[in-house]
N, C-alpha and C positions, 0 to 999 in steps of 0.2 A: 473595923480598924481603918484609920485614915491612911490612904496610900501615900507614900513618899514620892515626890516629884522632883526631877532634876531642874534646877533653876539656872538660867543662862545669863551671861553677860551680853552686852550689845554686839560682841564679836562672836557670839554663839559658842562660848566656852562655858562648860559646866562650872559654876562657882559655889553652888550650895545645893542642899536638898531640903525641902520643906514639905509638911503635910499638905495634901491636896486642898484641904479647907483653908489653909493659910494662903496658899498660892492664889486661890479664887478670891478670898476676902481682900487681899492686898494687890490683886491683879499683877502678880509677879511674872516676869518674862520666863517662859519655859519652852521646852521642845514638844512638838506634837507631830502626829503623822496623819496622812490622808491618802486614800486610794480611790481613784475613779474606776468604777467597775462597769465594763461594757460587755455586751454579748456579741457573738459572731456577726449578727446583723447590724451592729453599731449602736444599738439602743443603750441607754445609760440607766443604771439602777438608782432609783430615787427612793428614799425612805423618810418616814416622819419619826422624829425623836419622841421618846416618851415624855409625859408631863412631869416626870420626876427628875429629869436631867438637871444638873447643877448650873448649866448655862444654856440659854436659848431652848427652854423646854417647849415641846410640841412643834418645833420648827421643822421644815422640810430640809433634807440634806441630800447631796448627790456625791458625797465622799464618805467612805467608812474610815474611821480612825479614832485617835485619842491621844492623850498625853503620854510622854515617854517617862517611865518610872526612873527613879534614882538608880544609877548603875546599869541601866538597860541601854543596849545599843539601839539606835534609831531604827535600823533595818529589822531587828528582832521585834521591836515594838509594832512596826507595820504588819509583820506576819501575825503577831499575837492579836492585834486589834481586828484585823480582817477576819480571822477565825472566830473571835469572840462575838463580834457584832453581826456578821452575816453568815457564819459557818463555812467560810471559804478557806480551804487549805490546799496547798500545792499549786496554786496559780503562778504563772510566770509573771513576775512583777517587773515593770519597765519604769526606770527612774525618770521622773519629770524634774524640771528646774525647781530648786528649793525656793521658799518665799518667806516673807515676814508679814505678820498681821497684828494689828493692835486696835482696840476700841475700849470702851468703858467697862466691858465685861471680861475681856481676855486679851493677852499679849503673848505672842509666841513666834518661834521660828518653826516653819513647816517643812517636813521631809515628805515629799509628794511622789506618788507612784500611780501607775495605771495598770490594769490587767484586763484580759478578755476571759470571761467565764461563761460556760454553758452548762454547768452543773446546778444542783439544787441550791437554794438560798435558805438558810435557817437563821431566823432572827433571835437575838438575845432578848428575851421578853423585858428585861429591866432597862433596855436601851432603845429598842426599835419597836414602835407601835404599829407600823404599816410599811409596806414597800411594794414597788412595781417597776417594771421596765418602761421607760419613756424614750421616744425617738428624740434625737437632738432638737428637731423643730418644736416638738411639744414642750421640751424643757426650756428652750429659749423663749417660747411664748409665756411660760410660767415666770421666768426670770424677769420678763418685761412687764409683768403685772405687779404693781406696787402693793396690792392687797395680799399677795401670796407670801406667807411668812417663811422665807428661806434663810438658811444660815448665811449671815453676811460675810463671814470669813471664806466659806466655800465659794460664794458668788464672786468674791474679790480675787481669790487665788486660782480657781479653776474655771470660773465663768468665761473668761476670755478664750480659753482653749476650747470649751464646749461650743462657743459661737463659731469657731472655725469648722465644726462638724456639720453645721446647718446649711 
């Protein structure tokens, strides 16, 4: 079944709901979430998306998250996505500044958070193919490598923050 997604105006007001496939096909502005996960040592959790993802398949990402469903509160979506993708529940989420991202594949308003997690990570097999902790310096080195396929939205929205950790 095609998930219904909240469609936003340029002022971030929900104006419609469309099937995810239509949102992707027409690159409609929507709401999405993202969580930067760090461990107590300050390392950042990096994962590779599966080859079946509908946007940027097999790219590396250092944010867990996804689209906000129609009628869903963005904070509830953050909690849901973090639990679904990485199996993290009960983490204290710290709100980061919101942001906007747009390219030829996706256009959205981002509700961004961070958390510190020292428990187990459990990947959702349909979304996450691989994952590991990286030091900020390791991740910054990867971000500076143009051949490393990293999510451009995560690099744009959270990359500047990560660079302050190095």
